[in-house]
PDB file of N, CA, C and O in Angstrom:
ATOM      1  N   MET A   1      44.169  58.848 -35.491  1.00  0.00           N
ATOM      2  CA  MET A   1      44.126  58.297 -36.798  1.00  0.00           C
ATOM      3  C   MET A   1      45.386  58.622 -37.501  1.00  0.00           C
ATOM      4  O   MET A   1      45.933  59.712 -37.330  1.00  0.00           O
ATOM      5  N   ASP A   2      45.897  57.653 -38.339  1.00  0.00           N
ATOM      6  CA  ASP A   2      47.093  58.020 -39.106  1.00  0.00           C
ATOM      7  C   ASP A   2      46.579  58.625 -40.430  1.00  0.00           C
ATOM      8  O   ASP A   2      45.382  58.692 -40.711  1.00  0.00           O
ATOM      9  N   LYS A   3      47.584  59.061 -41.220  1.00  0.00           N
ATOM     10  CA  LYS A   3      47.254  59.787 -42.411  1.00  0.00           C
ATOM     11  C   LYS A   3      46.401  59.013 -43.352  1.00  0.00           C
ATOM     12  O   LYS A   3      45.523  59.606 -43.979  1.00  0.00           O
ATOM     13  N   SER A   4      46.593  57.695 -43.505  1.00  0.00           N
ATOM     14  CA  SER A   4      45.861  56.874 -44.476  1.00  0.00           C
ATOM     15  C   SER A   4      44.415  56.762 -44.018  1.00  0.00           C
ATOM     16  O   SER A   4      43.513  56.718 -44.855  1.00  0.00           O
ATOM     17  N   SER A   5      44.170  56.715 -42.720  1.00  0.00           N
ATOM     18  CA  SER A   5      42.782  56.593 -42.277  1.00  0.00           C
ATOM     19  C   SER A   5      42.085  57.914 -42.204  1.00  0.00           C
ATOM     20  O   SER A   5      40.855  57.961 -42.230  1.00  0.00           O
ATOM     21  N   GLU A   6      42.853  59.032 -42.111  1.00  0.00           N
ATOM     22  CA  GLU A   6      42.180  60.333 -42.074  1.00  0.00           C
ATOM     23  C   GLU A   6      41.572  60.660 -43.389  1.00  0.00           C
ATOM     24  O   GLU A   6      40.616  61.435 -43.442  1.00  0.00           O
ATOM     25  N   ALA A   7      42.093  60.091 -44.496  1.00  0.00           N
ATOM     26  CA  ALA A   7      41.540  60.422 -45.807  1.00  0.00           C
ATOM     27  C   ALA A   7      40.183  59.685 -46.021  1.00  0.00           C
ATOM     28  O   ALA A   7      39.377  60.102 -46.853  1.00  0.00           O
ATOM     29  N   ARG A   8      39.950  58.613 -45.278  1.00  0.00           N
ATOM     30  CA  ARG A   8      38.689  57.894 -45.419  1.00  0.00           C
ATOM     31  C   ARG A   8      37.598  58.568 -44.711  1.00  0.00           C
ATOM     32  O   ARG A   8      37.852  59.331 -43.779  1.00  0.00           O
ATOM     33  N   VAL A   9      36.391  58.332 -45.098  1.00  0.00           N
ATOM     34  CA  VAL A   9      35.168  58.908 -44.514  1.00  0.00           C
ATOM     35  C   VAL A   9      34.520  57.767 -43.685  1.00  0.00           C
ATOM     36  O   VAL A   9      34.373  56.644 -44.167  1.00  0.00           O
ATOM     37  N   THR A  10      34.146  58.079 -42.454  1.00  0.00           N
ATOM     38  CA  THR A  10      33.510  57.030 -41.629  1.00  0.00           C
ATOM     39  C   THR A  10      32.121  56.749 -42.169  1.00  0.00           C
ATOM     40  O   THR A  10      31.480  57.644 -42.719  1.00  0.00           O
ATOM     41  N   SER A  11      31.667  55.570 -42.027  1.00  0.00           N
ATOM     42  CA  SER A  11      30.423  55.068 -42.640  1.00  0.00           C
ATOM     43  C   SER A  11      29.149  55.774 -42.134  1.00  0.00           C
ATOM     44  O   SER A  11      28.255  56.021 -42.944  1.00  0.00           O
ATOM     45  N   ILE A  12      29.027  56.090 -40.913  1.00  0.00           N
ATOM     46  CA  ILE A  12      27.825  56.717 -40.395  1.00  0.00           C
ATOM     47  C   ILE A  12      27.943  58.221 -40.331  1.00  0.00           C
ATOM     48  O   ILE A  12      27.050  58.917 -40.814  1.00  0.00           O
ATOM     49  N   SER A  13      28.993  58.747 -39.764  1.00  0.00           N
ATOM     50  CA  SER A  13      29.094  60.191 -39.597  1.00  0.00           C
ATOM     51  C   SER A  13      29.553  60.927 -40.818  1.00  0.00           C
ATOM     52  O   SER A  13      29.310  62.126 -40.954  1.00  0.00           O
ATOM     53  N   LYS A  14      30.228  60.210 -41.729  1.00  0.00           N
ATOM     54  CA  LYS A  14      30.840  60.782 -42.885  1.00  0.00           C
ATOM     55  C   LYS A  14      31.974  61.734 -42.519  1.00  0.00           C
ATOM     56  O   LYS A  14      32.328  62.608 -43.310  1.00  0.00           O
ATOM     57  N   ALA A  15      32.520  61.577 -41.378  1.00  0.00           N
ATOM     58  CA  ALA A  15      33.549  62.420 -40.795  1.00  0.00           C
ATOM     59  C   ALA A  15      34.893  61.984 -41.381  1.00  0.00           C
ATOM     60  O   ALA A  15      35.064  60.830 -41.773  1.00  0.00           O
ATOM     61  N   ARG A  16      35.837  62.916 -41.436  1.00  0.00           N
ATOM     62  CA  ARG A  16      37.199  62.669 -41.949  1.00  0.00           C
ATOM     63  C   ARG A  16      38.248  62.758 -40.860  1.00  0.00           C
ATOM     64  O   ARG A  16      39.379  62.322 -41.070  1.00  0.00           O
ATOM     65  N   THR A  17      37.908  63.315 -39.688  1.00  0.00           N
ATOM     66  CA  THR A  17      38.894  63.456 -38.605  1.00  0.00           C
ATOM     67  C   THR A  17      38.296  63.036 -37.305  1.00  0.00           C
ATOM     68  O   THR A  17      37.074  62.939 -37.196  1.00  0.00           O
ATOM     69  N   LEU A  18      39.109  62.781 -36.312  1.00  0.00           N
ATOM     70  CA  LEU A  18      38.656  62.438 -34.968  1.00  0.00           C
ATOM     71  C   LEU A  18      37.716  63.566 -34.447  1.00  0.00           C
ATOM     72  O   LEU A  18      36.676  63.298 -33.845  1.00  0.00           O
ATOM     73  N   GLU A  19      38.120  64.819 -34.701  1.00  0.00           N
ATOM     74  CA  GLU A  19      37.326  65.956 -34.215  1.00  0.00           C
ATOM     75  C   GLU A  19      35.955  65.963 -34.806  1.00  0.00           C
ATOM     76  O   GLU A  19      34.975  66.204 -34.101  1.00  0.00           O
ATOM     77  N   GLU A  20      35.858  65.698 -36.105  1.00  0.00           N
ATOM     78  CA  GLU A  20      34.540  65.638 -36.784  1.00  0.00           C
ATOM     79  C   GLU A  20      33.705  64.448 -36.246  1.00  0.00           C
ATOM     80  O   GLU A  20      32.489  64.564 -36.096  1.00  0.00           O
ATOM     81  N   ILE A  21      34.324  63.381 -35.978  1.00  0.00           N
ATOM     82  CA  ILE A  21      33.606  62.157 -35.441  1.00  0.00           C
ATOM     83  C   ILE A  21      33.073  62.550 -34.053  1.00  0.00           C
ATOM     84  O   ILE A  21      31.923  62.268 -33.715  1.00  0.00           O
ATOM     85  N   ALA A  22      33.920  63.199 -33.267  1.00  0.00           N
ATOM     86  CA  ALA A  22      33.473  63.565 -31.875  1.00  0.00           C
ATOM     87  C   ALA A  22      32.334  64.570 -31.955  1.00  0.00           C
ATOM     88  O   ALA A  22      31.380  64.441 -31.187  1.00  0.00           O
ATOM     89  N   GLU A  23      32.376  65.563 -32.839  1.00  0.00           N
ATOM     90  CA  GLU A  23      31.326  66.547 -32.992  1.00  0.00           C
ATOM     91  C   GLU A  23      29.996  65.871 -33.384  1.00  0.00           C
ATOM     92  O   GLU A  23      28.929  66.215 -32.876  1.00  0.00           O
ATOM     93  N   PHE A  24      30.105  64.879 -34.322  1.00  0.00           N
ATOM     94  CA  PHE A  24      28.917  64.189 -34.802  1.00  0.00           C
ATOM     95  C   PHE A  24      28.262  63.435 -33.612  1.00  0.00           C
ATOM     96  O   PHE A  24      27.068  63.592 -33.356  1.00  0.00           O
ATOM     97  N   TRP A  25      29.037  62.642 -32.916  1.00  0.00           N
ATOM     98  CA  TRP A  25      28.440  61.835 -31.812  1.00  0.00           C
ATOM     99  C   TRP A  25      28.068  62.659 -30.605  1.00  0.00           C
ATOM    100  O   TRP A  25      27.291  62.199 -29.768  1.00  0.00           O
ATOM    101  N   ASP A  26      28.583  63.833 -30.489  1.00  0.00           N
ATOM    102  CA  ASP A  26      28.076  64.755 -29.390  1.00  0.00           C
ATOM    103  C   ASP A  26      26.612  65.171 -29.671  1.00  0.00           C
ATOM    104  O   ASP A  26      25.870  65.533 -28.758  1.00  0.00           O
ATOM    105  N   THR A  27      26.229  65.109 -30.939  1.00  0.00           N
ATOM    106  CA  THR A  27      24.854  65.570 -31.219  1.00  0.00           C
ATOM    107  C   THR A  27      24.003  64.499 -31.803  1.00  0.00           C
ATOM    108  O   THR A  27      22.900  64.819 -32.247  1.00  0.00           O
ATOM    109  N   HIS A  28      24.387  63.297 -31.848  1.00  0.00           N
ATOM    110  CA  HIS A  28      23.616  62.149 -32.393  1.00  0.00           C
ATOM    111  C   HIS A  28      23.591  60.989 -31.376  1.00  0.00           C
ATOM    112  O   HIS A  28      24.468  60.865 -30.521  1.00  0.00           O
ATOM    113  N   SER A  29      22.583  60.172 -31.501  1.00  0.00           N
ATOM    114  CA  SER A  29      22.492  58.984 -30.660  1.00  0.00           C
ATOM    115  C   SER A  29      22.730  57.724 -31.493  1.00  0.00           C
ATOM    116  O   SER A  29      22.224  57.542 -32.600  1.00  0.00           O
ATOM    117  N   LEU A  30      23.556  56.858 -30.855  1.00  0.00           N
ATOM    118  CA  LEU A  30      23.835  55.567 -31.504  1.00  0.00           C
ATOM    119  C   LEU A  30      22.544  54.770 -31.745  1.00  0.00           C
ATOM    120  O   LEU A  30      22.473  53.989 -32.693  1.00  0.00           O
ATOM    121  N   ALA A  31      21.547  54.955 -30.917  1.00  0.00           N
ATOM    122  CA  ALA A  31      20.289  54.240 -31.065  1.00  0.00           C
ATOM    123  C   ALA A  31      19.631  54.552 -32.386  1.00  0.00           C
ATOM    124  O   ALA A  31      18.914  53.711 -32.929  1.00  0.00           O
ATOM    125  N   ASP A  32      19.849  55.708 -32.902  1.00  0.00           N
ATOM    126  CA  ASP A  32      19.240  56.103 -34.200  1.00  0.00           C
ATOM    127  C   ASP A  32      19.909  55.343 -35.401  1.00  0.00           C
ATOM    128  O   ASP A  32      19.398  55.379 -36.520  1.00  0.00           O
ATOM    129  N   TYR A  33      21.037  54.672 -35.144  1.00  0.00           N
ATOM    130  CA  TYR A  33      21.771  54.061 -36.182  1.00  0.00           C
ATOM    131  C   TYR A  33      21.935  52.547 -35.930  1.00  0.00           C
ATOM    132  O   TYR A  33      22.827  51.912 -36.492  1.00  0.00           O
ATOM    133  N   ALA A  34      21.074  51.990 -35.089  1.00  0.00           N
ATOM    134  CA  ALA A  34      21.208  50.599 -34.672  1.00  0.00           C
ATOM    135  C   ALA A  34      21.211  49.607 -35.881  1.00  0.00           C
ATOM    136  O   ALA A  34      21.857  48.560 -35.829  1.00  0.00           O
ATOM    137  N   ASP A  35      20.495  49.954 -36.934  1.00  0.00           N
ATOM    138  CA  ASP A  35      20.453  49.120 -38.114  1.00  0.00           C
ATOM    139  C   ASP A  35      21.769  49.155 -38.939  1.00  0.00           C
ATOM    140  O   ASP A  35      21.968  48.340 -39.840  1.00  0.00           O
ATOM    141  N   GLN A  36      22.649  50.108 -38.612  1.00  0.00           N
ATOM    142  CA  GLN A  36      23.855  50.295 -39.475  1.00  0.00           C
ATOM    143  C   GLN A  36      25.146  49.848 -38.679  1.00  0.00           C
ATOM    144  O   GLN A  36      26.265  49.976 -39.175  1.00  0.00           O
ATOM    145  N   ILE A  37      24.949  49.354 -37.509  1.00  0.00           N
ATOM    146  CA  ILE A  37      26.134  48.970 -36.669  1.00  0.00           C
ATOM    147  C   ILE A  37      26.253  47.468 -36.573  1.00  0.00           C
ATOM    148  O   ILE A  37      25.282  46.739 -36.772  1.00  0.00           O
ATOM    149  N   HIS A  38      27.447  47.016 -36.267  1.00  0.00           N
ATOM    150  CA  HIS A  38      27.644  45.521 -36.097  1.00  0.00           C
ATOM    151  C   HIS A  38      28.695  45.407 -34.960  1.00  0.00           C
ATOM    152  O   HIS A  38      29.518  46.281 -34.686  1.00  0.00           O
ATOM    153  N   GLU A  39      28.558  44.229 -34.344  1.00  0.00           N
ATOM    154  CA  GLU A  39      29.506  43.921 -33.249  1.00  0.00           C
ATOM    155  C   GLU A  39      30.933  43.650 -33.762  1.00  0.00           C
ATOM    156  O   GLU A  39      31.136  43.012 -34.795  1.00  0.00           O
ATOM    157  N   VAL A  40      31.888  44.151 -33.013  1.00  0.00           N
ATOM    158  CA  VAL A  40      33.271  43.890 -33.381  1.00  0.00           C
ATOM    159  C   VAL A  40      34.015  43.411 -32.153  1.00  0.00           C
ATOM    160  O   VAL A  40      33.565  43.597 -31.023  1.00  0.00           O
ATOM    161  N   GLU A  41      35.167  42.788 -32.389  1.00  0.00           N
ATOM    162  CA  GLU A  41      36.012  42.400 -31.250  1.00  0.00           C
ATOM    163  C   GLU A  41      37.420  42.998 -31.535  1.00  0.00           C
ATOM    164  O   GLU A  41      37.870  43.031 -32.680  1.00  0.00           O
ATOM    165  N   PHE A  42      38.054  43.436 -30.531  1.00  0.00           N
ATOM    166  CA  PHE A  42      39.415  43.995 -30.600  1.00  0.00           C
ATOM    167  C   PHE A  42      40.111  43.791 -29.288  1.00  0.00           C
ATOM    168  O   PHE A  42      39.495  43.658 -28.230  1.00  0.00           O
ATOM    169  N   GLU A  43      41.414  43.772 -29.394  1.00  0.00           N
ATOM    170  CA  GLU A  43      42.251  43.627 -28.204  1.00  0.00           C
ATOM    171  C   GLU A  43      42.916  44.912 -27.879  1.00  0.00           C
ATOM    172  O   GLU A  43      43.442  45.601 -28.753  1.00  0.00           O
ATOM    173  N   VAL A  44      42.894  45.243 -26.600  1.00  0.00           N
ATOM    174  CA  VAL A  44      43.549  46.456 -26.107  1.00  0.00           C
ATOM    175  C   VAL A  44      44.732  46.068 -25.240  1.00  0.00           C
ATOM    176  O   VAL A  44      44.614  45.329 -24.262  1.00  0.00           O
ATOM    177  N   ARG A  45      45.872  46.598 -25.642  1.00  0.00           N
ATOM    178  CA  ARG A  45      47.113  46.333 -24.827  1.00  0.00           C
ATOM    179  C   ARG A  45      47.462  47.696 -24.141  1.00  0.00           C
ATOM    180  O   ARG A  45      47.777  48.691 -24.794  1.00  0.00           O
ATOM    181  N   ALA A  46      47.388  47.672 -22.886  1.00  0.00           N
ATOM    182  CA  ALA A  46      47.699  48.886 -22.129  1.00  0.00           C
ATOM    183  C   ALA A  46      48.753  48.536 -21.076  1.00  0.00           C
ATOM    184  O   ALA A  46      48.757  47.450 -20.497  1.00  0.00           O
ATOM    185  N   SER A  47      49.602  49.457 -20.866  1.00  0.00           N
ATOM    186  CA  SER A  47      50.627  49.288 -19.791  1.00  0.00           C
ATOM    187  C   SER A  47      49.960  49.279 -18.437  1.00  0.00           C
ATOM    188  O   SER A  47      49.016  50.027 -18.180  1.00  0.00           O
ATOM    189  N   ARG A  48      50.466  48.421 -17.579  1.00  0.00           N
ATOM    190  CA  ARG A  48      49.895  48.380 -16.214  1.00  0.00           C
ATOM    191  C   ARG A  48      50.342  49.655 -15.536  1.00  0.00           C
ATOM    192  O   ARG A  48      51.505  50.052 -15.619  1.00  0.00           O
ATOM    193  N   ARG A  49      49.381  50.300 -14.851  1.00  0.00           N
ATOM    194  CA  ARG A  49      49.687  51.476 -14.082  1.00  0.00           C
ATOM    195  C   ARG A  49      49.769  51.140 -12.609  1.00  0.00           C
ATOM    196  O   ARG A  49      49.127  50.194 -12.152  1.00  0.00           O
ATOM    197  N   ARG A  50      50.554  51.905 -11.855  1.00  0.00           N
ATOM    198  CA  ARG A  50      50.741  51.764 -10.431  1.00  0.00           C
ATOM    199  C   ARG A  50      50.216  53.039  -9.803  1.00  0.00           C
ATOM    200  O   ARG A  50      50.313  54.127 -10.370  1.00  0.00           O
ATOM    201  N   ARG A  51      49.665  52.874  -8.629  1.00  0.00           N
ATOM    202  CA  ARG A  51      49.179  54.049  -7.863  1.00  0.00           C
ATOM    203  C   ARG A  51      50.122  54.314  -6.674  1.00  0.00           C
ATOM    204  O   ARG A  51      50.645  53.400  -6.037  1.00  0.00           O
ATOM    205  N   VAL A  52      50.296  55.538  -6.430  1.00  0.00           N
ATOM    206  CA  VAL A  52      51.147  55.988  -5.283  1.00  0.00           C
ATOM    207  C   VAL A  52      50.307  56.955  -4.486  1.00  0.00           C
ATOM    208  O   VAL A  52      49.746  57.894  -5.050  1.00  0.00           O
ATOM    209  N   THR A  53      50.206  56.745  -3.166  1.00  0.00           N
ATOM    210  CA  THR A  53      49.427  57.602  -2.288  1.00  0.00           C
ATOM    211  C   THR A  53      50.293  58.859  -1.916  1.00  0.00           C
ATOM    212  O   THR A  53      51.435  58.739  -1.472  1.00  0.00           O
ATOM    213  N   LEU A  54      49.717  60.010  -2.113  1.00  0.00           N
ATOM    214  CA  LEU A  54      50.469  61.243  -1.814  1.00  0.00           C
ATOM    215  C   LEU A  54      49.766  61.949  -0.640  1.00  0.00           C
ATOM    216  O   LEU A  54      48.554  61.863  -0.442  1.00  0.00           O
ATOM    217  N   ASP A  55      50.609  62.642   0.111  1.00  0.00           N
ATOM    218  CA  ASP A  55      50.023  63.539   1.164  1.00  0.00           C
ATOM    219  C   ASP A  55      49.152  64.600   0.492  1.00  0.00           C
ATOM    220  O   ASP A  55      49.551  65.181  -0.517  1.00  0.00           O
ATOM    221  N   PRO A  56      47.960  64.856   1.050  1.00  0.00           N
ATOM    222  CA  PRO A  56      47.064  65.793   0.425  1.00  0.00           C
ATOM    223  C   PRO A  56      47.652  67.160   0.227  1.00  0.00           C
ATOM    224  O   PRO A  56      47.349  67.816  -0.770  1.00  0.00           O
ATOM    225  N   GLY A  57      48.498  67.627   1.155  1.00  0.00           N
ATOM    226  CA  GLY A  57      49.189  68.928   0.941  1.00  0.00           C
ATOM    227  C   GLY A  57      50.134  68.924  -0.230  1.00  0.00           C
ATOM    228  O   GLY A  57      50.186  69.888  -0.994  1.00  0.00           O
ATOM    229  N   VAL A  58      50.882  67.855  -0.381  1.00  0.00           N
ATOM    230  CA  VAL A  58      51.812  67.699  -1.446  1.00  0.00           C
ATOM    231  C   VAL A  58      51.092  67.647  -2.732  1.00  0.00           C
ATOM    232  O   VAL A  58      51.512  68.271  -3.706  1.00  0.00           O
ATOM    233  N   PHE A  59      49.988  66.903  -2.776  1.00  0.00           N
ATOM    234  CA  PHE A  59      49.171  66.764  -4.008  1.00  0.00           C
ATOM    235  C   PHE A  59      48.609  68.127  -4.441  1.00  0.00           C
ATOM    236  O   PHE A  59      48.590  68.466  -5.624  1.00  0.00           O
ATOM    237  N   GLY A  60      48.155  68.890  -3.444  1.00  0.00           N
ATOM    238  CA  GLY A  60      47.631  70.226  -3.709  1.00  0.00           C
ATOM    239  C   GLY A  60      48.640  71.134  -4.408  1.00  0.00           C
ATOM    240  O   GLY A  60      48.321  71.861  -5.350  1.00  0.00           O
ATOM    241  N   ARG A  61      49.904  71.056  -3.889  1.00  0.00           N
ATOM    242  CA  ARG A  61      50.980  71.861  -4.463  1.00  0.00           C
ATOM    243  C   ARG A  61      51.294  71.353  -5.942  1.00  0.00           C
ATOM    244  O   ARG A  61      51.578  72.136  -6.848  1.00  0.00           O
ATOM    245  N   ILE A  62      51.222  70.062  -6.094  1.00  0.00           N
ATOM    246  CA  ILE A  62      51.447  69.509  -7.426  1.00  0.00           C
ATOM    247  C   ILE A  62      50.329  69.976  -8.394  1.00  0.00           C
ATOM    248  O   ILE A  62      50.592  70.351  -9.537  1.00  0.00           O
ATOM    249  N   GLU A  63      49.082  69.937  -7.895  1.00  0.00           N
ATOM    250  CA  GLU A  63      47.972  70.401  -8.764  1.00  0.00           C
ATOM    251  C   GLU A  63      48.163  71.878  -9.197  1.00  0.00           C
ATOM    252  O   GLU A  63      47.920  72.251 -10.345  1.00  0.00           O
ATOM    253  N   THR A  64      48.609  72.693  -8.224  1.00  0.00           N
ATOM    254  CA  THR A  64      48.819  74.083  -8.574  1.00  0.00           C
ATOM    255  C   THR A  64      49.931  74.285  -9.585  1.00  0.00           C
ATOM    256  O   THR A  64      49.789  75.095 -10.501  1.00  0.00           O
ATOM    257  N   GLN A  65      51.025  73.572  -9.442  1.00  0.00           N
ATOM    258  CA  GLN A  65      52.132  73.647 -10.364  1.00  0.00           C
ATOM    259  C   GLN A  65      51.730  73.135 -11.743  1.00  0.00           C
ATOM    260  O   GLN A  65      52.080  73.730 -12.762  1.00  0.00           O
ATOM    261  N   ALA A  66      50.969  71.991 -11.766  1.00  0.00           N
ATOM    262  CA  ALA A  66      50.523  71.461 -13.058  1.00  0.00           C
ATOM    263  C   ALA A  66      49.556  72.455 -13.786  1.00  0.00           C
ATOM    264  O   ALA A  66      49.617  72.654 -14.999  1.00  0.00           O
ATOM    265  N   HIS A  67      48.713  73.026 -12.999  1.00  0.00           N
ATOM    266  CA  HIS A  67      47.730  74.011 -13.596  1.00  0.00           C
ATOM    267  C   HIS A  67      48.518  75.169 -14.220  1.00  0.00           C
ATOM    268  O   HIS A  67      48.226  75.587 -15.341  1.00  0.00           O
ATOM    269  N   GLN A  68      49.514  75.684 -13.496  1.00  0.00           N
ATOM    270  CA  GLN A  68      50.317  76.794 -13.990  1.00  0.00           C
ATOM    271  C   GLN A  68      51.029  76.394 -15.254  1.00  0.00           C
ATOM    272  O   GLN A  68      51.261  77.280 -16.077  1.00  0.00           O
ATOM    273  N   ARG A  69      51.391  75.190 -15.491  1.00  0.00           N
ATOM    274  CA  ARG A  69      52.146  74.709 -16.642  1.00  0.00           C
ATOM    275  C   ARG A  69      51.156  74.235 -17.756  1.00  0.00           C
ATOM    276  O   ARG A  69      51.575  73.994 -18.888  1.00  0.00           O
ATOM    277  N   GLY A  70      49.844  74.104 -17.423  1.00  0.00           N
ATOM    278  CA  GLY A  70      48.880  73.665 -18.395  1.00  0.00           C
ATOM    279  C   GLY A  70      48.971  72.194 -18.751  1.00  0.00           C
ATOM    280  O   GLY A  70      48.697  71.776 -19.876  1.00  0.00           O
ATOM    281  N   ILE A  71      49.375  71.413 -17.728  1.00  0.00           N
ATOM    282  CA  ILE A  71      49.457  69.968 -17.873  1.00  0.00           C
ATOM    283  C   ILE A  71      48.749  69.291 -16.743  1.00  0.00           C
ATOM    284  O   ILE A  71      48.402  69.944 -15.759  1.00  0.00           O
ATOM    285  N   SER A  72      48.516  67.975 -16.849  1.00  0.00           N
ATOM    286  CA  SER A  72      47.837  67.257 -15.786  1.00  0.00           C
ATOM    287  C   SER A  72      48.792  66.989 -14.649  1.00  0.00           C
ATOM    288  O   SER A  72      50.011  66.993 -14.815  1.00  0.00           O
ATOM    289  N   SER A  73      48.225  66.762 -13.520  1.00  0.00           N
ATOM    290  CA  SER A  73      49.052  66.469 -12.337  1.00  0.00           C
ATOM    291  C   SER A  73      49.876  65.177 -12.572  1.00  0.00           C
ATOM    292  O   SER A  73      51.043  65.085 -12.191  1.00  0.00           O
ATOM    293  N   GLU A  74      49.239  64.212 -13.197  1.00  0.00           N
ATOM    294  CA  GLU A  74      49.926  62.917 -13.461  1.00  0.00           C
ATOM    295  C   GLU A  74      51.144  63.183 -14.378  1.00  0.00           C
ATOM    296  O   GLU A  74      52.227  62.643 -14.152  1.00  0.00           O
ATOM    297  N   THR A  75      50.946  64.029 -15.418  1.00  0.00           N
ATOM    298  CA  THR A  75      52.066  64.281 -16.318  1.00  0.00           C
ATOM    299  C   THR A  75      53.181  64.952 -15.602  1.00  0.00           C
ATOM    300  O   THR A  75      54.343  64.594 -15.793  1.00  0.00           O
ATOM    301  N   LEU A  76      52.866  65.933 -14.769  1.00  0.00           N
ATOM    302  CA  LEU A  76      53.864  66.650 -14.051  1.00  0.00           C
ATOM    303  C   LEU A  76      54.657  65.722 -13.074  1.00  0.00           C
ATOM    304  O   LEU A  76      55.884  65.797 -12.994  1.00  0.00           O
ATOM    305  N   VAL A  77      53.932  64.864 -12.350  1.00  0.00           N
ATOM    306  CA  VAL A  77      54.660  63.930 -11.450  1.00  0.00           C
ATOM    307  C   VAL A  77      55.514  62.947 -12.254  1.00  0.00           C
ATOM    308  O   VAL A  77      56.621  62.607 -11.837  1.00  0.00           O
ATOM    309  N   ASN A  78      55.019  62.498 -13.381  1.00  0.00           N
ATOM    310  CA  ASN A  78      55.895  61.624 -14.178  1.00  0.00           C
ATOM    311  C   ASN A  78      57.113  62.317 -14.753  1.00  0.00           C
ATOM    312  O   ASN A  78      58.177  61.705 -14.849  1.00  0.00           O
ATOM    313  N   LEU A  79      56.980  63.632 -15.154  1.00  0.00           N
ATOM    314  CA  LEU A  79      58.126  64.371 -15.608  1.00  0.00           C
ATOM    315  C   LEU A  79      59.144  64.564 -14.495  1.00  0.00           C
ATOM    316  O   LEU A  79      60.340  64.355 -14.693  1.00  0.00           O
ATOM    317  N   TRP A  80      58.659  64.967 -13.317  1.00  0.00           N
ATOM    318  CA  TRP A  80      59.561  65.189 -12.193  1.00  0.00           C
ATOM    319  C   TRP A  80      60.277  63.934 -11.724  1.00  0.00           C
ATOM    320  O   TRP A  80      61.460  63.966 -11.386  1.00  0.00           O
ATOM    321  N   LEU A  81      59.546  62.833 -11.709  1.00  0.00           N
ATOM    322  CA  LEU A  81      60.160  61.566 -11.312  1.00  0.00           C
ATOM    323  C   LEU A  81      61.193  61.139 -12.334  1.00  0.00           C
ATOM    324  O   LEU A  81      62.278  60.678 -11.979  1.00  0.00           O
ATOM    325  N   ALA A  82      60.853  61.294 -13.614  1.00  0.00           N
ATOM    326  CA  ALA A  82      61.857  60.895 -14.660  1.00  0.00           C
ATOM    327  C   ALA A  82      63.127  61.721 -14.561  1.00  0.00           C
ATOM    328  O   ALA A  82      64.232  61.196 -14.701  1.00  0.00           O
ATOM    329  N   GLU A  83      62.962  63.060 -14.312  1.00  0.00           N
ATOM    330  CA  GLU A  83      64.105  63.958 -14.124  1.00  0.00           C
ATOM    331  C   GLU A  83      64.915  63.521 -12.892  1.00  0.00           C
ATOM    332  O   GLU A  83      66.144  63.466 -12.951  1.00  0.00           O
ATOM    333  N   ARG A  84      64.280  63.231 -11.853  1.00  0.00           N
ATOM    334  CA  ARG A  84      65.015  62.849 -10.635  1.00  0.00           C
ATOM    335  C   ARG A  84      65.767  61.534 -10.863  1.00  0.00           C
ATOM    336  O   ARG A  84      66.919  61.407 -10.450  1.00  0.00           O
ATOM    337  N   LEU A  85      65.141  60.571 -11.504  1.00  0.00           N
ATOM    338  CA  LEU A  85      65.803  59.336 -11.757  1.00  0.00           C
ATOM    339  C   LEU A  85      66.979  59.477 -12.683  1.00  0.00           C
ATOM    340  O   LEU A  85      67.975  58.765 -12.560  1.00  0.00           O
ATOM    341  N   GLN A  86      66.855  60.422 -13.633  1.00  0.00           N
ATOM    342  CA  GLN A  86      67.967  60.715 -14.544  1.00  0.00           C
ATOM    343  C   GLN A  86      69.155  61.301 -13.838  1.00  0.00           C
ATOM    344  O   GLN A  86      70.307  60.986 -14.135  1.00  0.00           O
ATOM    345  N   GLN A  87      68.835  62.201 -12.852  1.00  0.00           N
ATOM    346  CA  GLN A  87      69.895  62.795 -12.060  1.00  0.00           C
ATOM    347  C   GLN A  87      70.561  61.808 -11.195  1.00  0.00           C
ATOM    348  O   GLN A  87      71.748  61.967 -10.908  1.00  0.00           O
ATOM    349  N   ALA A  88      69.873  60.772 -10.745  1.00  0.00           N
ATOM    350  CA  ALA A  88      70.399  59.792  -9.824  1.00  0.00           C
ATOM    351  C   ALA A  88      71.408  58.839 -10.523  1.00  0.00           C
ATOM    352  O   ALA A  88      72.188  58.156  -9.859  1.00  0.00           O
ATOM    353  N   ASN A  89      71.375  58.810 -11.847  1.00  0.00           N
ATOM    354  CA  ASN A  89      72.257  57.914 -12.558  1.00  0.00           C
ATOM    355  C   ASN A  89      73.599  58.481 -12.840  1.00  0.00           C
ATOM    356  O   ASN A  89      74.439  57.812 -13.441  1.00  0.00           O
TER     357      ASN A  89
END
């Protein structure tokens, strides 16, 4: 949420932040609010992702390194590849 939307209160949960919204819906059922909801349409634009197959041993080492750094394996691989590509230029 941006700053302008953070100041608003959501209609059902009365939450002001994403964290408050998540806490509310972790303990409530949408079925209990069926009379207060309405259908909406929206478009999602997401970058296309590509998959690369890794040797299981290599992936295990990546997982270990990522865990030690407190980041996901995907993030670590992207960082390493970006660094390598930068060096290649």
